[in-house]
KEZA-967913 format. One line per field, with one value per residue (C-alpha): residue in one letter; x, y, z; residue number from 1. Coordinates in Angstrom, 2 decimals, m for minus. Example, Ala and Ser with C-alpha at 12.3 -4.5 7.8 and 13.67 -1.06 7.14 Angstrom:
residues 2
type = c(A,S);
px = c(12.30,13.67);
py = c(m4.50,m1.06);
pz = c(7.80,7.14);
seq = c(1,2);
end
This chain:
residues 591
type = c(X,X,X,X,X,X,X,X,X,X,X,X,X,X,X,X,X,X,X,X,X,X,X,X,X,X,X,X,X,X,X,X,X,X,X,X,X,X,X,X,X,X,X,X,X,X,X,X,X,X,X,X,X,X,X,X,X,X,X,X,X,X,X,X,X,X,X,X,X,X,X,X,X,X,X,X,X,X,X,X,X,X,X,X,X,X,X,X,X,X,X,X,X,X,X,X,X,X,X,X,X,X,X,X,X,X,X,X,X,X,X,X,X,X,X,X,X,X,X,X,X,X,X,X,X,X,X,X,X,X,X,X,X,X,X,X,X,X,X,X,X,X,X,X,X,X,X,X,X,X,X,X,X,X,X,X,X,X,X,X,X,X,X,X,X,X,X,X,X,X,X,X,X,X,X,X,X,X,X,X,X,X,X,X,X,X,X,X,X,X,X,X,X,X,X,X,X,X,X,X,X,X,X,X,X,X,X,X,X,X,X,X,X,X,X,X,X,X,X,X,X,X,X,X,X,X,X,X,X,X,X,X,X,X,X,X,X,X,X,X,X,X,X,X,X,X,X,X,X,X,X,X,X,X,X,X,X,X,X,X,X,X,X,X,X,X,X,X,X,X,X,X,X,X,X,X,X,X,X,X,X,X,X,X,X,X,X,X,X,X,X,X,X,X,X,X,X,X,X,X,X,X,X,X,X,X,X,X,X,X,X,X,X,X,X,X,X,X,X,X,X,X,X,X,X,X,X,X,X,X,X,X,X,X,X,X,X,X,X,X,X,X,X,X,X,X,X,X,X,X,X,X,X,X,X,X,X,X,X,X,X,X,X,X,X,X,X,X,X,X,X,X,X,X,X,X,X,X,X,X,X,X,X,X,X,X,X,X,X,X,X,X,X,X,X,X,X,X,X,X,X,X,X,X,X,X,X,X,X,X,X,X,X,X,X,X,X,X,X,X,X,X,X,X,X,X,X,X,X,X,X,X,X,X,X,X,X,X,X,X,X,X,X,X,X,X,X,X,X,X,X,X,X,X,X,X,X,X,X,X,X,X,X,X,X,X,X,X,X,X,X,X,X,X,X,X,X,X,X,X,X,X,X,X,X,X,X,X,X,X,X,X,X,X,X,X,X,X,X,X,X,X,X,X,X,X,X,X,X,X,X,X,X,X,X,X,X,X,X,X,X,X,X,X,X,X,X,X,X,X,X,X,X,X,X,X,X,X,X,X,X,X,X,X,X,X,X,X,X,X,X,X,X,X,X,X,X,X,X,X,X,X,X,X,X,X,X,X,X,X,X,X,X,X,X,X,X,X,X,X,X,X,X,X,X,X,X,X,X,X,X);
px = c(22.98,19.86,19.34,16.46,12.94,11.03,7.37,6.64,2.98,1.49,4.57,7.73,10.98,14.44,16.88,19.37,17.72,17.91,21.34,21.27,24.89,26.18,27.15,30.48,33.48,33.47,36.83,34.97,33.40,35.27,34.77,34.07,30.80,32.59,33.89,30.52,28.82,31.04,30.24,26.53,26.52,28.07,25.65,22.60,23.40,22.63,19.15,18.19,15.71,14.61,13.24,10.34,11.75,11.89,10.17,11.79,14.43,13.94,16.26,19.30,21.30,19.48,18.43,18.75,15.08,15.43,18.56,16.75,13.90,16.29,17.97,14.59,13.70,17.00,16.27,12.84,14.09,13.94,16.92,17.86,16.68,17.84,19.94,18.67,19.32,16.88,17.23,15.03,13.64,13.03,13.05,13.54,13.65,15.63,16.86,20.30,23.00,20.76,21.41,19.68,19.66,19.63,19.06,20.58,19.04,20.63,18.75,21.69,21.57,25.28,27.89,28.21,29.44,26.97,26.84,26.00,27.74,27.79,30.15,28.71,30.29,28.71,28.90,27.75,25.64,24.16,24.44,23.13,23.74,21.78,21.35,23.35,22.30,24.24,23.98,24.69,25.62,25.77,23.96,24.39,22.78,20.53,22.05,21.16,22.14,22.92,22.79,24.81,25.20,27.76,26.06,26.91,29.50,26.83,26.21,22.80,21.91,18.96,18.83,16.99,16.76,17.68,16.37,17.79,15.71,16.89,15.45,16.61,19.30,18.04,15.07,14.96,12.81,15.18,15.22,12.21,12.50,12.55,9.34,7.04,4.64,1.00,m0.32,3.06,4.25,6.55,9.01,9.78,12.49,12.55,16.05,16.27,19.58,19.73,16.85,16.05,14.49,13.83,10.98,9.02,10.25,8.24,8.09,4.99,4.89,2.91,1.32,0.73,m0.95,m2.41,m0.87,m0.16,1.58,3.40,6.24,8.65,12.22,14.58,18.25,20.96,22.42,20.78,17.71,15.90,12.12,10.45,6.94,5.21,2.44,0.75,1.29,m1.78,m2.40,m3.52,m0.21,1.57,3.10,2.20,4.68,5.74,7.60,8.61,7.73,9.36,7.34,8.87,5.88,6.80,3.29,3.40,6.42,4.60,6.06,4.73,4.58,7.53,7.64,9.35,8.89,11.46,11.76,9.16,9.95,7.70,6.56,6.08,3.83,3.21,1.24,2.81,0.69,2.26,1.34,3.78,3.21,1.27,3.50,1.92,4.40,4.16,5.92,7.56,8.70,10.49,13.98,13.92,10.23,8.81,6.28,4.40,5.07,2.75,3.44,0.72,0.28,m2.82,m3.27,m0.33,m0.18,0.94,1.04,2.63,5.80,6.21,9.17,8.69,11.53,11.33,14.54,15.12,18.20,20.55,18.99,16.62,13.61,12.35,9.00,5.95,4.48,0.93,m0.89,m4.59,m5.75,m3.88,m2.62,0.48,0.98,4.29,4.31,7.34,8.29,10.52,12.96,15.63,17.92,19.45,17.74,17.20,15.35,15.58,14.41,12.07,11.74,9.35,10.16,7.87,9.50,7.85,9.44,12.26,10.48,10.21,7.95,9.31,8.01,9.76,8.74,10.78,10.56,11.74,13.17,13.07,14.00,11.56,11.82,9.06,8.93,10.43,7.70,8.65,6.69,8.68,8.21,6.20,4.72,3.74,1.76,m1.57,m1.32,2.21,3.23,4.07,5.97,4.99,7.39,7.50,10.51,10.99,13.66,14.43,12.08,9.11,6.44,4.83,1.44,0.89,m2.66,m3.75,m1.83,m3.41,m2.35,1.26,3.39,4.25,7.79,9.88,9.21,6.06,5.62,2.74,2.59,m0.29,m1.12,m1.83,m5.00,m6.55,m8.67,m5.44,m4.34,m3.76,m4.35,m2.77,m0.70,m0.25,2.28,1.92,4.85,4.39,7.03,6.51,8.33,8.08,4.83,3.24,2.86,4.00,2.75,4.32,2.63,3.86,1.75,2.62,0.49,0.67,0.46,m0.82,m0.43,m3.44,m5.07,m8.01,m11.53,m14.94,m17.68,m21.31,m20.51,m18.12,m19.62,m23.32,m24.32,m27.82,m29.07,m32.67,m33.53,m36.30,m35.41,m34.85,m33.97,m30.65,m28.54,m24.94,m23.45,m20.71,m18.27,m14.92,m12.20,m10.26,m6.68,m3.10,m1.64,m4.80,m6.10,m7.06,m10.84,m12.39,m16.18,m17.56,m21.05,m21.55,m22.25,m20.99,m18.20,m19.57,m18.04,m20.04,m20.95,m19.49,m20.31,m23.19,m25.96,m27.97,m30.34,m30.48,m31.03,m32.30,m29.22,m27.03,m29.07,m27.42,m25.12,m21.56,m18.49,m16.09,m12.46,m10.10,m6.42,m3.22,0.19,m1.33,m4.10,m7.40,m11.14,m14.34,m17.95,m21.17,m23.11,m26.72,m28.13,m31.93,m33.60,m37.43,m39.36,m42.81,m43.55,m40.83,m42.88,m46.04,m44.06,m43.01,m46.24,m48.67,m46.80,m46.40,m50.17,m50.97,m48.69,m50.24,m53.80,m52.83,m51.17,m54.26,m56.59,m54.45,m54.40,m58.18,m58.72,m56.36,m58.15,m61.59,m60.27,m58.77,m61.94,m64.12,m61.76,m61.98,m65.84,m65.90,m63.52,m65.71,m68.89,m67.20,m66.01,m69.54,m71.14,m68.66,m69.41,m73.21,m72.66,m70.54,m73.21,m75.96,m73.87,m73.39,m77.20,m77.91,m75.38,m76.95,m80.49,m79.46,m77.80,m80.18,m81.02);
py = c(m9.82,m11.94,m15.06,m15.56,m15.70,m18.98,m19.54,m22.10,m22.94,m19.45,m18.03,m16.71,m17.80,m16.60,m18.97,m17.75,m20.04,m23.07,m24.10,m24.07,m24.69,m27.92,m30.86,m30.46,m32.59,m36.19,m35.70,m34.29,m37.64,m40.05,m43.10,m43.70,m45.09,m48.06,m49.17,m48.74,m50.63,m53.67,m53.72,m53.38,m56.14,m58.57,m57.54,m58.06,m61.75,m62.23,m62.23,m59.18,m58.30,m54.75,m53.37,m51.02,m47.71,m44.82,m41.56,m39.52,m37.06,m33.44,m31.65,m29.92,m30.64,m32.99,m31.18,m32.87,m33.89,m35.79,m37.57,m38.68,m40.00,m41.97,m43.42,m44.54,m46.16,m48.04,m49.55,m50.67,m52.61,m56.42,m58.11,m61.81,m64.28,m62.67,m60.02,m57.13,m53.53,m50.76,m47.24,m44.25,m42.44,m45.07,m42.35,m38.61,m35.62,m32.51,m29.36,m29.64,m28.59,m29.22,m31.62,m34.84,m36.80,m40.61,m43.28,m46.76,m49.24,m52.65,m55.68,m58.05,m60.01,m59.74,m57.14,m56.24,m53.54,m51.47,m48.04,m45.97,m46.60,m43.60,m41.58,m38.41,m36.47,m37.85,m36.99,m39.21,m36.95,m39.57,m43.24,m45.96,m49.66,m50.52,m47.28,m44.52,m41.14,m39.57,m36.15,m35.77,m32.24,m30.46,m33.18,m32.41,m35.30,m38.30,m41.22,m44.56,m44.81,m48.10,m49.03,m52.24,m54.68,m57.45,m59.93,m63.64,m63.28,m62.27,m58.87,m57.41,m54.08,m51.70,m48.98,m45.77,m43.54,m39.92,m37.63,m34.14,m31.51,m28.22,m25.64,m25.09,m22.45,m21.04,m21.39,m19.75,m19.73,m20.13,m17.13,m16.95,m16.33,m12.64,m13.12,m16.13,m16.74,m17.07,m20.62,m22.35,m24.54,m22.88,m24.95,m23.50,m24.74,m24.36,m24.68,m25.74,m25.79,m27.81,m28.83,m32.15,m34.57,m34.63,m37.11,m34.32,m31.50,m30.37,m27.38,m25.46,m23.36,m20.13,m17.79,m14.78,m16.46,m19.30,m22.75,m24.30,m27.49,m29.33,m31.82,m33.51,m32.29,m34.98,m35.47,m33.26,m29.93,m27.81,m29.94,m29.01,m29.38,m28.90,m27.60,m27.09,m24.54,m23.14,m19.40,m17.23,m13.69,m12.72,m14.00,m10.96,m9.07,m11.83,m12.84,m16.48,m17.86,m21.10,m22.01,m24.85,m26.62,m28.81,m30.68,m32.23,m32.38,m36.18,m35.97,m33.85,m30.59,m27.98,m27.00,m24.79,m22.85,m20.00,m18.40,m17.30,m13.87,m13.51,m13.29,m11.44,m13.20,m11.31,m13.00,m11.82,m12.47,m11.74,m12.75,m14.80,m12.24,m9.57,m5.85,m3.84,m1.20,1.73,3.58,5.13,2.97,6.01,9.30,12.32,13.31,15.81,15.38,14.17,11.33,9.78,6.14,4.05,0.64,m1.19,m4.56,m5.84,m8.59,m7.68,m8.13,m6.11,m3.70,m0.95,m3.06,m3.57,m1.94,m0.65,0.35,1.90,1.78,3.22,1.58,1.73,4.89,4.60,6.89,9.04,7.43,8.51,5.38,5.18,2.30,1.49,m1.62,m4.55,m2.52,m0.46,2.23,3.82,6.97,8.55,10.90,9.62,11.81,10.61,12.68,9.83,8.36,4.62,1.78,1.75,m0.81,0.29,m2.13,m2.22,m4.39,m5.04,m6.76,m8.09,m10.41,m12.13,m12.44,m10.01,m9.66,m7.87,m6.61,m4.87,m2.71,m1.23,2.51,4.06,7.56,9.57,12.98,14.60,18.41,20.60,20.91,24.07,26.27,29.39,32.16,33.95,36.79,36.77,40.25,41.20,43.80,42.80,40.74,39.60,35.94,34.18,30.88,28.62,25.73,23.04,20.76,17.96,15.35,12.34,9.42,11.68,13.02,16.46,17.76,21.45,22.82,24.02,21.33,18.20,15.18,15.67,12.54,12.22,13.21,15.34,18.54,20.34,23.72,26.06,29.30,31.83,35.34,37.19,39.31,41.35,38.35,36.42,38.92,37.14,33.75,30.80,28.26,24.94,22.19,18.70,16.26,12.55,10.00,6.30,5.20,1.71,1.05,4.36,7.53,10.79,14.13,17.58,20.79,24.26,27.31,30.77,33.82,35.76,39.55,41.28,45.07,46.78,50.23,51.57,50.22,51.47,49.10,48.56,45.66,47.57,51.06,51.09,54.26,54.80,54.68,55.45,55.35,56.49,59.34,58.15,54.59,52.94,52.04,51.25,53.00,51.09,52.43,50.74,51.07,48.06,47.98,47.03,49.10,50.03,53.30,56.37,57.08,60.56,61.17,64.78,66.12,68.30,71.87,72.11,69.45,67.61,64.15,61.03,59.51,56.03,53.59,53.42,56.04,55.92,57.50,58.62,62.40,64.35,66.59,63.80,63.50,64.54,63.50,62.67,62.28,59.55,59.48,56.49,57.29,55.20,55.11,53.04,55.53,57.20,56.42,58.34,57.37,59.21,58.10,59.37,59.33,59.83,60.38,60.03,62.41,64.23,66.33,64.48,61.34,62.95,64.22,60.68,58.86,60.96,60.45,56.77,56.45,58.33,56.16,53.10,54.23,54.97,51.62,49.97,51.70,50.77,47.20,47.07,48.52,46.03,43.17,44.30,44.73,41.25,39.75,41.30,40.05,36.52,36.69,37.91,35.18,32.57,33.80,33.78,30.19,29.15,30.69,28.93,25.59,26.03,26.79,23.68,21.46,22.92,22.23,18.61,18.09,19.46,17.16,14.18,14.96,15.37,11.94,9.25,5.97);
pz = c(43.22,43.79,41.70,39.20,40.53,40.33,40.90,43.63,43.43,43.71,45.46,43.84,45.42,44.62,43.03,45.62,48.18,45.87,44.67,40.86,39.91,38.35,40.60,42.31,41.33,42.50,44.24,47.21,47.96,50.36,48.21,44.59,43.32,41.84,45.23,46.83,44.06,44.61,48.34,47.71,45.12,47.61,50.37,48.17,47.87,51.60,53.11,55.10,57.73,58.26,61.50,61.34,60.15,62.57,61.61,58.83,59.86,59.03,56.60,58.02,61.22,63.66,66.85,70.25,70.35,67.10,68.28,71.46,69.37,67.18,70.28,71.66,68.37,68.45,71.86,70.73,67.70,67.87,69.48,69.66,67.18,64.01,62.34,60.29,59.26,58.39,56.98,57.58,55.67,53.05,50.34,50.28,47.88,48.78,46.99,45.51,47.96,50.97,53.93,55.04,58.32,57.90,60.61,60.36,62.90,63.59,65.09,65.58,68.92,69.45,69.05,65.40,63.08,61.14,59.47,56.39,53.11,50.68,48.51,50.03,52.83,55.99,59.66,62.54,64.75,67.15,68.15,70.41,70.88,67.78,65.90,64.34,62.92,60.06,58.50,54.79,53.69,50.33,48.37,44.67,42.76,42.99,44.85,46.48,50.22,51.99,55.67,56.27,59.21,59.74,62.13,62.65,59.95,57.52,55.98,55.41,53.81,53.48,50.83,50.11,47.01,47.60,44.87,44.39,42.64,41.21,38.89,35.33,35.15,31.87,29.55,26.18,23.07,20.12,17.77,15.46,11.72,10.89,8.86,8.73,5.79,6.86,6.54,6.67,9.54,12.03,14.07,17.49,19.84,23.61,25.08,28.74,30.63,33.84,36.07,37.76,38.11,34.39,34.83,36.49,34.23,31.20,28.84,27.77,24.58,25.07,22.54,24.71,27.70,25.62,26.00,22.62,23.70,26.47,26.22,28.67,28.85,27.64,28.20,26.85,27.87,26.92,26.25,23.06,22.92,19.55,18.78,15.44,14.89,11.80,11.51,11.20,10.06,13.57,14.96,13.54,16.45,18.96,21.68,21.97,24.98,26.74,30.32,32.25,34.92,37.64,39.07,42.45,43.85,43.70,45.99,48.52,47.23,44.83,41.17,40.26,37.01,35.19,31.77,29.21,27.71,24.93,21.24,18.83,15.65,12.40,9.85,6.30,3.12,m0.26,m3.28,m6.03,m8.72,m9.88,m9.27,m11.83,m13.44,m15.26,m17.49,m20.96,m23.57,m25.17,m23.64,m25.05,m24.04,m21.18,m20.41,m17.08,m16.96,m14.02,m13.09,m10.87,m9.33,m7.37,m5.68,m3.86,m1.29,0.98,4.75,6.56,3.62,5.70,6.05,2.31,0.59,m2.97,m5.30,m8.77,m10.80,m14.28,m15.72,m12.72,m11.25,m8.30,m8.65,m5.80,m4.88,m2.91,m1.28,0.06,1.75,1.59,3.42,1.86,m1.11,m1.74,m4.39,m5.36,m7.51,m9.13,m11.95,m14.71,m16.61,m19.04,m21.27,m23.25,m26.31,m26.58,m24.89,m21.10,m18.56,m15.76,m12.82,m9.88,m6.88,m3.88,m0.91,2.21,4.68,2.89,m0.47,m3.39,m6.41,m9.48,m12.78,m15.67,m18.63,m21.46,m22.13,m25.40,m25.00,m28.24,m29.57,m32.01,m32.33,m33.71,m37.50,m39.00,m40.54,m42.53,m44.26,m46.92,m46.36,m43.09,m43.83,m47.38,m49.29,m50.77,m53.97,m53.22,m53.61,m50.30,m49.95,m47.01,m46.26,m43.54,m42.86,m40.30,m39.39,m41.57,m41.06,m40.28,m42.63,m42.67,m43.71,m44.50,m44.45,m47.85,m49.73,m51.18,m53.24,m52.15,m51.53,m47.81,m46.92,m44.59,m46.59,m47.87,m49.66,m50.55,m52.62,m52.51,m53.77,m50.51,m50.30,m47.53,m46.53,m45.83,m43.15,m39.82,m41.43,m39.56,m41.43,m39.63,m40.18,m38.65,m38.44,m37.65,m36.58,m35.76,m32.58,m31.08,m32.92,m31.91,m33.99,m32.40,m33.77,m33.53,m34.66,m35.61,m36.50,m37.95,m38.70,m41.99,m41.98,m45.16,m45.61,m47.26,m47.35,m45.27,m45.83,m44.70,m45.81,m44.93,m42.64,m40.39,m40.78,m41.84,m43.78,m42.34,m38.72,m37.66,m33.95,m31.64,m29.33,m25.76,m26.75,m25.89,m28.90,m29.93,m32.94,m34.73,m37.29,m37.69,m40.31,m41.54,m42.81,m42.01,m40.57,m38.64,m40.07,m38.06,m38.22,m38.00,m38.43,m38.35,m39.03,m42.05,m41.12,m37.53,m37.55,m34.50,m33.99,m34.68,m31.28,m31.86,m29.09,m26.58,m26.83,m23.62,m24.28,m27.95,m28.21,m31.22,m31.11,m32.56,m35.76,m39.01,m41.87,m40.96,m43.16,m41.99,m43.14,m42.61,m43.08,m42.94,m44.55,m47.32,m48.32,m47.35,m47.84,m46.96,m46.24,m45.37,m42.34,m41.82,m38.30,m37.96,m34.60,m34.50,m32.22,m31.96,m35.18,m36.93,m36.53,m38.06,m41.01,m41.64,m40.77,m42.96,m46.22,m45.35,m44.76,m47.99,m49.98,m48.35,m49.30,m52.89,m53.23,m51.74,m54.22,m57.16,m55.97,m55.64,m59.15,m60.66,m58.91,m60.24,m63.78,m63.80,m62.37,m65.17,m67.84,m66.47,m66.59,m70.18,m71.21,m69.52,m71.28,m74.68,m74.18,m73.17,m76.32,m78.60,m76.99,m77.59,m81.27,m81.71,m80.13,m82.42,m85.56,m84.49,m84.12,m87.67,m89.23,m87.50,m88.87,m92.56,m92.80,m94.57,m92.74);
seq = c(1,2,3,4,5,6,7,8,9,10,11,12,13,14,15,16,17,18,19,20,21,22,23,24,25,26,27,28,29,30,31,32,33,34,35,36,37,38,39,40,41,42,43,44,45,46,47,48,49,50,51,52,53,54,55,56,57,58,59,60,61,62,63,64,65,66,67,68,69,70,71,72,73,74,75,76,77,78,79,80,81,82,83,84,85,86,87,88,89,90,91,92,93,94,95,96,97,98,99,100,101,102,103,104,105,106,107,108,109,110,111,112,113,114,115,116,117,118,119,120,121,122,123,124,125,126,127,128,129,130,131,132,133,134,135,136,137,138,139,140,141,142,143,144,145,146,147,148,149,150,151,152,153,154,155,156,157,158,159,160,161,162,163,164,165,166,167,168,169,170,171,172,173,174,175,176,177,178,179,180,181,182,183,184,185,186,187,188,189,190,191,192,193,194,195,196,197,198,199,200,201,202,203,204,205,206,207,208,209,210,211,212,213,214,215,216,217,218,219,220,221,222,223,224,225,226,227,228,229,230,231,232,233,234,235,236,237,238,239,240,241,242,243,244,245,246,247,248,249,250,251,252,253,254,255,256,257,258,259,260,261,262,263,264,265,266,267,268,269,270,271,272,273,274,275,276,277,278,279,280,281,282,283,284,285,286,287,288,289,290,291,292,293,294,295,296,297,298,299,300,301,302,303,304,305,306,307,308,309,310,311,312,313,314,315,316,317,318,319,320,321,322,323,324,325,326,327,328,329,330,331,332,333,334,335,336,337,338,339,340,341,342,343,344,345,346,347,348,349,350,351,352,353,354,355,356,357,358,359,360,361,362,363,364,365,366,367,368,369,370,371,372,373,374,375,376,377,378,379,380,381,382,383,384,385,386,387,388,389,390,391,392,393,394,395,396,397,398,399,400,401,402,403,404,405,406,407,408,409,410,411,412,413,414,415,416,417,418,419,420,421,422,423,424,425,426,427,428,429,430,431,432,433,434,435,436,437,438,439,440,441,442,443,444,445,446,447,448,449,450,451,452,453,454,455,456,457,458,459,460,461,462,463,464,465,466,467,468,469,470,471,472,473,474,475,476,477,478,479,480,481,482,483,484,485,486,487,488,489,490,491,492,493,494,495,496,497,498,499,500,501,502,503,504,505,506,507,508,509,510,511,512,513,514,515,516,517,518,519,520,521,522,523,524,525,526,527,528,529,530,531,532,533,534,535,536,537,538,539,540,541,542,543,544,545,546,547,548,549,550,551,552,553,554,555,556,557,558,559,560,561,562,563,564,565,566,567,568,569,570,571,572,573,574,575,576,577,578,579,580,581,582,583,584,585,586,587,588,589,590,591);
end
């Protein structure tokens, strides 16, 4: 199975071609580091002279051409006059597990011993009088290599730093909180396992493709790199990830990088206010009442959970979302009297908001209303009574100035006008500071004989022939009487109802009889239909009467007018006589 893919500059390379495992056990090395360190420390106390280094050896096993070149370089190194040792390359960086060819060149003017001192597995692959070529295989970690020379009883050394690079085995963004409040700081951790050299290894925090921060990878396995960001509303549903970058461009290589699996962040806003619960303070046993619970300012509102609980019973809710608001609707039904607690809880993220209201469940049956008896004959005494439960008061229509209580009574002498009269009783009960009313109504039936009066069956109808009219004649009574109207002479029935049009044939005098188990009454109904000659016979006498009345009126007016004139003249004559008498009296009086 191929190893993980790593990005090398703009190319992706498989981790299979770059050894990624941990360093192998030190038992594979020929000598321990402690032994080598003691030798190196002694050598460093002596002066050294280094010949010009030969060209760097390529990675892997040295081909024949390279060995020849190393041999040539060895013959060209300075000879008599001094002793020195050199190492080539002076520094190198290779992938972990790779091989390296190292040249040690000696400038001693006499026969001497020289070589490569290392704890790594080494193989001499070429030599000359004053040079040796070694191949190091399966290099697992950074190390310092030493070429040494024992010349004129003195030891000189030359060293090089060999750096091993390898890619991190694993990079991971630590699990995010299930929900993150908007506006609060969020700490994110990138975990990096393996990878070297750490001085060139860093971690980048990504929000989608946006870089939020970059930090070096420190020591520790796995190394933990911390970032702090402030969560935003728009970060909801955004992917965050970690990317390691091994930047070896300063070493003549490339930028290598790889990104972790993303993790999705869920942010939320839950206001500090409690939900608004709408519920009636009192409800009747067995009845169903609507309950509403709302909360505004949520984000994302569609992820909010709303629960309505009555006592310990969860109510079936219908939840709707509108923008940043949530509304839960339910129906409440309780069959046990008493005070019950109704709770509404809105949860979002890992936080909840709750509100609670008390609901009083009561039982208040309708008042008992009785008519004794419910059906009576006219002029019979009827008793009306209304009774309710203790603690409530009743009011019976028709009663006044009665002290309030659970019972009320009324007596009346029933007449025909009381038939089908409604008697109403109202009961009131105070519950949890509110007054509840219950009403009961009964209808009284009064038995009375048939009646034909002017209101329901007028006795005289006069209509123009050809007009459209409605003839009404109705009998009253309980039980309802049977009505029969027939015309005198031929027994034709009175045409009760719509007459369209009115014909002269229906004119005449009719006798109407109303009959029931409680008696019988009769009434004459005259129906006149005006037409042609019939109209003249009526108009001429009317005109004559009008003229006579007009003449009599005129004569009366003239007579009254003459009387008023005579009275005025008489008053005028009397006044003249009185004035003359006053003048005579004035003349006969002496000065």
